[in-house]
N, C-alpha and C positions, 0 to 999 in steps of 0.2 A: 432521107438519108444520107449527112452528110461522110464523107470522103474521111478513112484514116489516112491516107500519105496520096502526097503528089509526087509524081517522077521524078529526077535529077531533069534539070534543062539545062544544065552542062555550062551557065555563067559560074556557078559554084562550084570551082575546081578543088583535088587534092593540095595540089602546090598551093593554091589562095591560104583554104583552113591552115595550114602548115605556117606560110607565114603569120597568118595571123597568130597563131597558136606560139611560134618563136618568141616575140614582142609582148603576149597577156603575160599580165601582175598580177592578177587576181586565180584562183583556184579555176579550171579548167572546168571541173563537173559542179562550178558550186552555181550559187541562182540567177549569175550574170553569166553564165561560159554554153557550154555549146548543146549543153540539152534547151534551155532553155530559146536560143538562137535559134533548132532545130524548128521547134514546136510555133515561134516567130515566122521562120518559111511554112508552116503549113496556116498557119493562122492567114496568112497575110495570102499567099497565091488562092486560097479558098477565097477570101474576100474579094481577091481580086476579079477573079470568076465573074464576080457579082457585080463589081462596081467602075471595071471597066479600066483599071488603074495598072500600068506598066509591072510585069513581073517580073523585069529584068532588075530593075530599081527597087521591087518588092524584096524580092531575093537577096538581092548585095544586102539591103538593109535588115534584111534580119542579121546576118551573119558580124554585121561592122559596126550594127549600131549603139553598140556597149564593146567593142573591142578594144579601149584605150581605156577603161575604169581600171583604176588606183582602188576602191574599197569597193565590197557587194553594200556600202548602206549607202549617204549623203555624199555625191560624189561630184562636187559644180564640176562642170565644165567637161566630162566625158564627153559630150556631144560633139564640142566644138572639136577636141584633139580623133576624137572619130572620123570626123570629117578632115582633117586634114592628116590624119594618117593614110584615110582614102585616095585622097589625091598621091601618097607616093606609091598606092599599087596598080594605079591606074595603066595601062597600057605594057604590061609588067605582066597582072596576074588575073586581067578581067578587062575586058573594052566595052565601054560606053557612047554614046553622040555624046555633045556637047550638052545639047535640054536632059537625057538622061542623068550624067552629070550633075548638073544643079540643080536636078528633082533630089537626088543620094543626100547630095551634102546638105542642102538645107532639110529633109529629112530625118538626115542624125543629127545636124549641129542642135537642134529644138525640138526634137524626143521628148522631152523630160520636162517641158516647159508648161502644158499641161492645156497650147494651142489646141484649137479643134476649128481653124478655116483654114484655108487654100486649096493649092493642086487636090484633084480627086487620090493624085500615086502617093503623095506625103500623105494625105490625110490618111490613106489604106496602111499605110508605113508602120504612123501613129498605132492606130487602132489595133493590128497585130500586134503589136507589144503593148498595149492595154489591155488586150485579151490575155495577157498570159500573166496578170497581177492574182492570180489563184496563189501561184507559187509563194507568195508573200502570205498568203491567208489571207485575203481581200479579193471579196467575188466582184467583179466590175459592173459599175451600172451605167444602164441603156446612155443615161443623158452624160457620162463624159466620153460617149461615143460618138466622134465625127461622121460618121457612114451608118447608113440604113443597114446595109447588111451588116456591119460587124452589131447594131440592135436587132437585131432580131434574137429573140428568146432562144431558139434551136441552136445558132451561132453563139449566143453564149455557155449556152448551156453544155454543147459541147466544148469549148475553148477552155472554160471552168473545168469542168472534170478532167481535161487533158493535163493541161496545170496542176493541178492537187495529185494526180497521179503518180508523178513523176518529180519527185521533191525527193 
């Protein structure tokens, strides 16, 4: 049985969420908004418990990767904008090491490019987001996921059901 929720770790504070919300350009509750980020967090922390990925990076990625979207559809460059934005937040709303920052920036910048190779933490971030495709009517396929943990049929089914239930 897969967990329903992971407890807060403290890396993502209410102040960080509010800083993101203040500049968020699209619907806060839309398909790339807060509910999506919360499910990406759950997906990511579940995967991290199996892949050994850095949970701090995974959790921050969940809330930052789509934070600079300008629309809900084809928004080229939103990952790069998110990476630039997170640099302005570091030290004020969250603290990470230089190596964690490098992973977080990389994961955000390239999360929508369809890549599958790289550090396990980056791949875990990308899979956490890809497991959320059900919210737009797409069932994730194992061959497009980066980690064995995400390709687990039980994980795929769990994430798909969650992504479809909260649309």
